[in-house]
N, C-alpha and C positions, 0 to 999 in steps of 0.2 A: 632519587631524592627530590629532583627538581619537580618532577610528575607529582609527587606528593604534596608538594608545597602549592602547586598550582590548585590541586583538588582543595586543599585546606583553604586557601584564600577564596575560591569560589564559594565554598560552603559559608564561610564566615561574611562574605558579600551578600549571600542568599538571606542569612539570619539577620544581618544588619537592615537589608531592605524589608524583610518582614517585620521586624520589629518598629521600624520607621513607619511602615504601612499601618500597623495597627495603633502606632501612637497618633498618626493623622487621623487615622478613622475615630479614635476615640475623642480627639479633640473635636471633632465635627458631629459628635453627638448632641442632639438637640434636647433642650429642656421639655419635658412632658408638656402637652397642650393643656390648658385649664378644663377642668369639669365644671360647668356652670349651674348653679349661681356661685359666686365667690364673694368673700367678705369684703367690705370696704376698708381702709387704712384705720379709720375710727373703730371699726368693729374689732379689728385684729388687736388693737390697744386695748378695748374693753376686755376681751378674752383673755388677755394677758394679767388683767387685775387680778381674775379669779375669786377674791373674796371682798365684798363691800358690805358697809353696814347701812342699816335703816335706822332712822332715830324718829320714833313717834313720841312727841311732846307738845302738848298744847293744853287748852283749856279742859279737855277730857281728863287730863291728869288729876285735875282738882275736883271735877265732878264725878269720877269714879265710874265713868261710861267708857264703852268702846265706840260708839257713835253718838256724838251730841246732836241734839234736835235743833240746834240753831238759835235757841232763845236764851242763851247763857248770858248772865250778866259778866262783862269783862271784868269787874272788880274780883271776881273769883280767881283771876290768874295773877298770883303771887308767890313765885319761888323764892326762897330765901337766899339761894347761893348757887345760881347756875354756874357751872364750871365746864365750859365747852373744851378748855385745853385737857381736863381729865378725860373727858370722852376720846378725844384725838389720841391721847397718849395711850390709853388701855387698847384702843383699836389697833394703833400701830404696832404696839409691841405684840398684839395677838396675829398680826401678818395682814391685816385688811389694808386695802389700798384708796378706798372711796368712802364717802359718807352722804347719804342722801335724807335730808331732812324734810319732815312734813310741814312745810311752810303754812299750808291751810289744809284742814280735813274737811270732812263732810259738813260739819257745823258752821264752816264759814269764817271761823275765828282766824285773823292774820297774825303770824307771829313777828310781822314787821309793821312799821307804822304806815300802812297802806294810805295814801291819799283817796282812794275810792270807796272806803267803807268806815263806819264808825265801829263796826264789830272786829276790833283790833286791840293789838297791845298798847296800844298810844292812849285808851281808855282804861287801862288798867293800872293798879298801884305799883306795878313793878317798875323800879327806879322813877317813881314819881310821873309815869307816864313818858318817859323818855328811853324806855328800853326797846331793844331791837334783837330779838334772838337769831334772826338770820344773820345779822351782821356779826354778832358773836361767834356763830358758828363758821362763817366765811373767814373771818380773821383766824380763827384757831387752825382750820385746817390749812390755809396758806402757811402759816408759821409752822404747823407740824408736818408738812410735806404730803398730805393726803389731796385727794380731789374732791371737788364738792359736786353734788346733785341736788336738785329740788322736786319735792312732791306738791303739786298745787291741784287739789282734789276738783275734778271737773263738776262733781255734784256739790251743790251749795244750799244748805237747808235754811240758811238765813236770808238769802237774797231774795228780794220780792219778785225780780223778773226771771227767777229761774224757769225755763221752760219756753222762753220768748227770745226773740232776737237781741234784746237789750242785754240779757245776761251774757251772751256770747262777745258782745263788745266789752262789757265789764271784766269778763275772765282774761281776754287778750290784754287789756289795760294792766291787769295786775301780773300777768305772766311778764309783759314787757318790763314793768317795774322791776321785777325780780332779776331778770337777765341783765339789764342796764347797770343795776345798782350792785349787784352781788356776784357777778359772773367773773371768769368764765365757767360753765358748767360742763361737766363731762356726761350728764344724763339728766333729762327731765321725764318725771314719773306721772303718767296719767292711768288711773285705774279704772276698772269698769263698772264700779257701783255708781248707780243713777237713778233718778226719779223714783220717789217715794213719799211718805209723809214728811212733813217739815214745817218749821215756823213761817218761812216765807214771807217776812216782813210783818207778821201778825196774822196771816190769813190761816194758819194751822189746817193745812188741807194736804192731800196727796197729790203729786203731778207725775205725769209719764212723759217721756221723751222717747225718741226713736235713736238709740245709742249708735246706730251706724251712720246717721245723717246729721242729727242736730248740732254736733259740736263743729262740723265741718273743719276736722283736723287738717286737711291739706292746706287750707288758707291760713289756719293758725301756724303751721309749719312754716310757711312762706314768710309770714311775719317774723317768725324768730330768727329766719335765716338772714333777715335783713339787719337784725341786732347781733347775732353771733353766727357767723357761717356754719352751716350744718355739718360739713366736715368734721368740726371740733365738738359737735353736740350730737347725742343720740336720744332718741325718743322711745320710751317704753309705753306700751299698752297691751291689751289682751292680744291683738293681733299685729303689733309692731307700730310704726313702719320698720323700726331698726331692732328693737327686741320684743320678744313676746313673753307672756305670762306662760308658766309652767303648768298650769292647770290644776294647781293644789297649793295649798299653805302649809304642808307637811314636811317640806324639805327634802324632796326627791323628783328628779327627773327619769324619764323611762331608761331601762337598761339599753333599750334601742333608743337612740337620741340623734335625729337627724337635725341639723342646723337649718335644713330648708322646709320652707312651707309656702303654700299658696294662700295669701290673705283672704282671697274671696271666698274660700270654703268655710271661713271662720264665722261668716255672716249668713251662712246659707240656712240657719234655723235647723238644722239637723242635729240627731242626737250624737253622742260621742265627741263634741267638741272638746271637752277637757282633756280626753284620751288622745286627741290629734295633737293638741298643744303640748302634751307630755312627752310625745314621741317624734313630732316633726313630721316629714312626709319625704321619703327618699326622692322623689321627683318633684319637690315642690319647685316653685318658680323663683322665689326669692330666698335670699340668705337673711333670715330672722331667727337668730339664736335664743334659746329659752333662759330666763333669769328664774333662779330658785328662791323665791322669798318665804321666809319662816321667821317666826319669833322665838327668842330664848325663853319667853314666858308663855303661858297659855293665851294670854291676850296680847294685843299690839301695843296698849298703853299700860303705864304703871298701875299695879293695883296691890295695896298692901297685902291682901289676903293670898296672893300668889307667890309670896316669898319664898316658900317651901318647894315651889314647883318649877324652880329654874331648872332648865335642861342641864344635865349633867355633862362634864367634859367628854365622857365616853359616849353620850348621845350626840353632842357637837360633831364628835370625830366621825360617827355614822353618817350624820347629815353630810358632812363634807365629802365623804366618799361616794354618796348617793347623789351629790351635785356637782362639784368640782370634778370629782372621780369619774363622771359620766359625761363630760364636756360641757356642762352648764357654768353659769357664774353664780356664785353664792350671795345672796343678799340677806344677811341675819339681822333682824331687828333687835336692839337693846334699848328699852325705854327708861329713860332717866326718871327718877322719883320726884316727890313734890320738892325736894330742894333743888333740884335741878342737876343732880349728879348720878352717875350710875351706883346702884345699890351695890354693897359689899358682896352679896349672893352672886349677883350678876359678874363682878368683877373676878370673884373667885373662879366661876365656871370658865370665863374666857382665858384666864392665865393657864388653868388645868388644861384646856382644849390646846392651847399653843405648845404645852409641855409634851402632850401626846403627839402632835405633830412632829415636833422635833426628835422624840424618841423612837418613833415607828417609821417616819419618812424622812429621817435626817441624814442616814448614810447609805449612800448609793453603792451597793455592792458590784454594780457592772461598770463602774467608772473606769476600771483599768483592765476590763474584759476584753477577749478577743472575739469579734464577731464575723461569721462567714454567712454568705447568702447563696441561696440556691439560683438565683439570677441577678446579675447586675446589669443596669441599662449600658448597651453598647460597650460593655466590659471596662466602662470609663471608671477609674478611681473616684473621680468626682461624686458618683452615685453609688459606692460601695457601702457595705455594711458598717464600716468604721465611721460614717457621717453620723450614725444614730447615737454615738458616745463622745463626739468632739466638743460638745459644749456649745455649738454654734447653731441657734435656731433657725438660720436660712439655709443650712445644708441637710440633706436627706438621703435616704436610700431609695432607689427607684428601680424599677424592673423595666424590661423591654416593652414597647407597646403590644398590646395583645396578651401580655402575660399578667393574668388578673388572680392567679393563685400562684403564691411562692412562700418561702420559709427562711428565716435566719436562725442561727444558733449563737447563744451567748455562753462562751466558755469562761467560767470565772477562774480566778487565779489558784483556787484550791476549793475543797468541799465546804460548801456555805448552806447554813439554813435561812430560808427566805419565806416571806408571806404575801408581799404586795409587788406587783409588776405594774409600772407606769409606761404608757404609750402615747405618742403624740403624732398626728399627721401634719403634714406641710400643707395647712387649710388656706394658704394663700391661694393655691391652685385647685381648691375645691375639696368637699369631703367625699372620700371614695369608698373607703373599706366598708363592706357589708357583713363579715363575718371573720372571726379568727379563733384558733385555739392556742392554748399554751400547754406545753409538756415539759416533764423534768426527766432526765436520764437517771434510771435506777438500774445499776447494775449493767446489763446489756440491753435492757428494754427501756421504752420511753413510756413513761406514765401521764396520762391525760389529766391536767389538773383543773382546766377551764374550757368552756365553749362559750363564746360571747359574740355579740353582733357588732354595733358601730364604735369607732374610736373618735373621731373628730379632734377638737382642739387637745383634749386630754382624756385619757382612760386609765384609771387606777383600778386593777383587778386584785381583789382579796382571794388569796387561796389558802387551802389547808397548809400549814407551815410544812416544809419539806426540805431535806439536806440533799444536796446535788452538786455537781460542778458544771452541769451543761444544762441549758434551758433551750427549748425551741419553740419559736412563734410562727405559726402557719397563719398566713393570710387565705382563707379558704375561698372566699369571694370579694371581688371589688368591682365598682362601676368602670374603672380603668386602671391602668397600671397603678399599684399602690406606692404611696410616697410616706415614709416614715421618717421623721426629723429627730424623734429623740426616743430612748428606751431606758429606763432605770430599774433598778432591782433593789428591794429592801427587805 
């Protein structure tokens, strides 16, 4: 009896030592090394906003044009009831987090009383020349809990000095006015339209500039940094430096969408630039994510003739899947009408869109599911599959270094019918996944539902509805060990 007790004690001691060894070993498992480039803190916050609104509203609203020539009489600008709080309320209700206002479009008309130009709201009859649309919007977003961004067109068809150094000085003074008086801003928007015919102080001629060098953006950004530190503000243009254009105005980023891109390639004069902007580059040198800009109407400004052509809630939902659902951020334009309010057709579409989001992506079937992974980093519970459903964006499933192909299974509490799967990478350590598949267990066999490429900040895959209790996601290729922070099923 004593002999068996000794044997049992030795066995128990061995088991205890082994458990302790593996626990200590698990505690020493290191976090995966970053895969560069990685996003800044400001870019991470921008990704998390997911949906922002563009507001195109200026003198073009009253001339019924998309691009003003620059010779408009400021007296034409006279909305009867600007209601910025209505804009903010409808946007917030629909799930938007930020609002970017066109403070100045290509025509050069300033929506604030700029002291540097007479082509401004101060010379309009709106509020007897005392109006300031930028301030009204700034006050409304602060009160409503949204973030403010501003678009100041680099091209100015009104300014006599456009194309010369004097205009760059003027432009920076206006930009400084806006940031000092209406900030803080989360985004400043510079588009690529430049150099063409215009009024130019009465000369009525065409002017050309070198878009890559004329504006000297690095110096302008340094100026802004002295007013509002850059970590708090992001700059959009075709090539960044912080956010890139998506390459179209149709509402979709590529099914393959890398947040990485090498800016120099965008000025190389090569064909296929729009395609490159749409997909990014797997081995791009900088983290410059794509922003998907699209209008709720055919035009960017309000035109009464387009009242029946407002995008339907279903179309907006499709755009959501092809923008936010592919790792981009959606920038949806809603142009106020001549009264200064969102038209009832646009409001109805926004509300219907929100209802579709709630109905189709509102109940996460995977919330109480069981997750098992084919590989867990160092066998450490910190990196287990359960991290993908714990509701914490800072935890993630990870594999061992060198394991770039692995899978995990989602076991639902019973048979469920689903159509959408949402995946998110832990992009703080870089974008990694190059391809993945989704399968559903049907009887004793796995049925392939989708073969996709990148994930990034967020990927929503729309599959043919299927009823199952088990779903398998397989990372088939990754730049390094995959890191998945969230999975949801709808």
